Legacy VTK file of the C-alpha trace (Angstrom):
# vtk DataFile Version 3.0
C-alpha trace
ASCII
DATASET POLYDATA
POINTS 260 float
110.115 101.147 103.415
110.360 102.800 99.955
112.296 99.748 98.500
109.757 97.262 100.135
106.901 99.534 98.612
108.604 99.427 95.150
109.043 95.602 95.430
105.152 95.170 96.319
104.285 97.424 93.453
106.311 95.513 91.064
104.912 92.134 92.248
101.384 93.525 91.960
102.064 94.782 88.250
103.411 91.219 87.500
100.349 89.760 88.970
98.042 92.132 86.923
99.885 91.324 83.681
99.677 87.511 84.401
96.068 87.744 84.980
95.491 89.612 81.700
97.596 87.180 79.674
95.639 84.096 81.334
92.490 85.821 80.547
93.600 86.332 76.922
94.703 82.709 76.348
91.331 81.521 77.596
89.694 83.878 75.262
91.836 82.716 72.401
90.786 79.256 72.952
86.984 80.172 73.416
86.998 81.994 70.197
88.932 79.459 68.340
86.372 76.727 69.286
83.264 79.004 68.523
81.644 78.899 65.032
83.840 81.099 63.088
82.373 84.534 62.484
83.657 88.002 61.388
83.146 89.145 65.100
85.307 86.375 66.716
88.108 86.776 64.130
88.115 90.578 64.731
88.156 89.799 68.361
91.239 87.598 68.054
93.019 90.191 65.803
92.154 93.243 67.644
91.816 92.301 71.307
93.731 89.214 71.849
96.684 89.301 69.323
98.089 92.446 70.778
98.402 90.884 74.295
99.793 87.546 73.126
101.657 88.263 70.010
105.486 87.560 70.694
104.701 86.097 74.140
107.871 84.620 75.635
106.681 82.207 78.515
108.652 79.503 80.473
107.038 76.875 77.970
108.404 77.136 74.427
105.690 74.545 73.313
102.877 76.919 74.621
104.522 79.965 72.788
104.755 77.970 69.444
101.234 76.837 69.724
99.913 80.399 70.593
101.802 81.671 67.448
100.272 78.980 65.363
96.755 79.644 66.485
97.046 83.343 66.154
98.813 83.259 62.645
95.911 81.154 61.509
93.617 84.133 61.306
94.464 84.694 57.559
92.750 81.234 56.811
89.493 81.917 54.792
86.430 81.966 56.954
84.566 79.589 54.758
87.317 76.996 54.930
87.232 77.361 58.834
83.418 77.153 58.896
83.485 73.884 56.853
86.266 72.425 59.074
84.255 73.565 62.347
81.106 71.814 60.903
82.988 68.456 60.375
84.091 68.301 63.962
81.204 70.113 65.906
78.140 68.691 64.104
74.616 69.777 64.634
74.052 66.437 66.468
76.588 66.108 69.090
79.709 64.247 67.723
80.094 61.251 70.054
83.821 61.121 69.239
84.391 64.538 70.622
81.492 65.779 72.710
81.580 69.540 73.584
79.518 69.285 76.925
80.972 68.175 80.294
77.849 66.228 81.258
78.668 63.938 78.304
81.642 62.692 80.089
79.900 62.580 83.494
78.867 58.971 84.704
75.420 58.535 86.146
71.804 59.026 85.086
70.138 62.326 83.757
69.805 63.525 87.439
73.523 63.184 88.210
74.189 65.034 85.056
71.635 67.736 85.959
73.515 68.086 89.229
76.761 68.731 87.390
75.191 71.468 85.509
73.487 72.941 88.535
76.921 73.140 90.153
78.416 74.801 87.162
75.510 77.387 86.926
75.958 78.024 90.751
79.657 79.119 89.902
78.336 81.486 87.296
75.673 83.030 89.507
78.152 83.578 92.371
79.941 85.936 90.125
76.902 88.017 88.889
76.495 86.022 85.601
73.190 85.070 84.052
72.020 82.558 81.608
71.471 83.994 78.064
73.319 86.390 75.841
74.073 86.171 72.293
75.557 82.617 72.141
72.897 80.046 73.218
75.156 77.470 74.650
74.539 75.310 77.741
76.335 76.014 80.808
78.537 72.946 80.495
79.671 73.637 76.809
83.381 73.916 76.356
83.307 77.353 75.153
81.102 78.585 77.992
83.377 77.035 80.691
86.480 78.678 79.122
84.758 81.946 78.688
83.962 81.821 82.384
87.663 81.297 83.282
88.535 84.228 81.088
86.035 86.353 82.773
87.576 85.235 86.268
90.901 85.996 85.175
89.876 89.640 83.897
87.913 90.062 87.157
91.190 89.224 89.071
93.180 91.731 87.032
90.615 94.387 87.943
90.750 93.348 91.577
94.486 93.895 91.585
94.249 97.313 90.330
91.121 98.501 92.058
90.002 96.488 94.921
92.118 94.580 97.651
93.507 91.236 98.849
90.204 89.634 99.870
88.572 90.375 96.484
91.936 89.033 94.669
92.009 85.920 96.865
88.285 85.259 95.993
88.931 85.465 92.179
91.752 83.179 92.501
89.904 80.681 94.803
87.046 80.584 92.156
89.471 79.804 89.362
91.210 77.063 91.412
87.873 75.399 92.443
86.336 75.636 88.896
89.263 74.162 87.222
89.534 71.458 90.034
85.952 70.312 89.928
84.922 70.843 86.251
87.395 72.203 83.595
90.489 70.161 84.573
88.320 66.942 84.950
87.113 66.567 81.261
88.876 69.139 79.056
92.081 67.284 78.784
90.158 64.361 77.565
88.279 66.614 75.062
91.429 68.227 73.903
93.054 64.843 73.065
89.809 63.807 71.178
89.941 67.070 69.128
93.510 66.355 68.085
92.506 63.140 66.662
88.948 64.059 65.225
89.867 67.387 63.606
90.952 67.293 59.954
92.141 70.823 59.683
95.346 72.116 61.093
93.646 74.868 62.893
91.517 72.809 65.126
94.309 70.373 65.705
96.395 73.113 66.908
93.607 74.515 69.057
93.243 71.081 70.623
96.960 70.957 71.264
97.022 74.573 72.569
94.126 73.781 75.009
96.012 70.817 76.436
99.293 72.422 76.865
97.866 75.481 78.388
95.764 73.437 80.868
99.035 71.747 81.923
100.715 75.135 82.438
97.766 76.783 84.231
97.104 74.017 86.625
100.700 73.983 87.461
100.498 77.826 88.024
97.541 77.704 90.155
98.643 74.458 92.067
95.339 72.536 91.153
94.895 68.858 90.987
91.707 67.556 89.158
89.088 66.158 91.388
88.731 63.356 88.819
89.645 62.366 85.316
86.751 62.157 82.849
88.001 60.804 79.444
85.344 58.277 78.300
82.143 59.463 76.748
79.253 58.046 78.937
76.004 56.850 77.179
72.947 58.250 78.690
70.611 55.593 80.101
67.202 55.446 78.235
64.467 57.420 79.961
62.414 55.589 82.510
58.835 55.294 81.059
59.240 58.495 79.167
59.463 60.634 82.243
63.048 61.869 81.677
63.260 62.716 77.928
63.169 65.952 76.300
59.232 66.095 76.412
59.550 66.058 80.220
61.724 69.253 80.194
65.137 67.484 80.285
67.539 70.067 81.722
70.303 68.892 79.451
68.386 70.377 76.592
68.142 73.923 77.891
70.486 76.229 75.846
72.237 78.954 77.831
75.393 80.884 77.928
77.116 83.244 80.363
77.089 87.116 80.335
78.326 89.687 82.945
80.724 92.316 83.832
84.048 92.153 85.592
83.466 95.500 87.090
LINES 1 261
260 0 1 2 3 4 5 6 7 8 9 10 11 12 13 14 15 16 17 18 19 20 21 22 23 24 25 26 27 28 29 30 31 32 33 34 35 36 37 38 39 40 41 42 43 44 45 46 47 48 49 50 51 52 53 54 55 56 57 58 59 60 61 62 63 64 65 66 67 68 69 70 71 72 73 74 75 76 77 78 79 80 81 82 83 84 85 86 87 88 89 90 91 92 93 94 95 96 97 98 99 100 101 102 103 104 105 106 107 108 109 110 111 112 113 114 115 116 117 118 119 120 121 122 123 124 125 126 127 128 129 130 131 132 133 134 135 136 137 138 139 140 141 142 143 144 145 146 147 148 149 150 151 152 153 154 155 156 157 158 159 160 161 162 163 164 165 166 167 168 169 170 171 172 173 174 175 176 177 178 179 180 181 182 183 184 185 186 187 188 189 190 191 192 193 194 195 196 197 198 199 200 201 202 203 204 205 206 207 208 209 210 211 212 213 214 215 216 217 218 219 220 221 222 223 224 225 226 227 228 229 230 231 232 233 234 235 236 237 238 239 240 241 242 243 244 245 246 247 248 249 250 251 252 253 254 255 256 257 258 259
């Protein structure tokens, strides 16, 4: 019995460490895609690099890309800001849109349904719209940040809660990947690698693509669909569906909450 208990403790410790590493990788990609600030760079340096530095996984390509993105922290911030602005323009770059709804076929109501489903995932885990970053619920960084949050929540559940809570965290990650992230972010990552003209963002796109392959295999997830083409939004019908009518796609939000 003592040997069995020891094995269970060791398995639990491995699961806890894996959840923390997954949270850190999603967090790294999130911060790398955000507009570069002193705070985002400090977060990478002080919170994420200690967890991921020197990581040895089953994927040499993943390890190399993690090291490349982490080692880019010494690039001048103004250089990164200029490169970020060239890719993620003030008006959404149609060569590399950063919102899931831009890849979703259908009219404005279908796209609103997509955003409502995403928001429902957030609410189910106690997250509210708002916060310091005013991004829509379907923004690439908001969705990736949510997955980082869920992985941290899983780590907390492993240490402090029980099997039911652990399973719920794991299911939420699987379902959110299946229904949203895994459907469009591989296409976004491929576009980013082509559109970006700075090695940091090319490496970030490659890291996102490689990491999604690894994580989907780890969680045994198959995407519900594959969204790779940017979908033009049909013109408003008699002016009733435009921004003046309160287009739900024009509402800026971001997630906030606690894993405890």
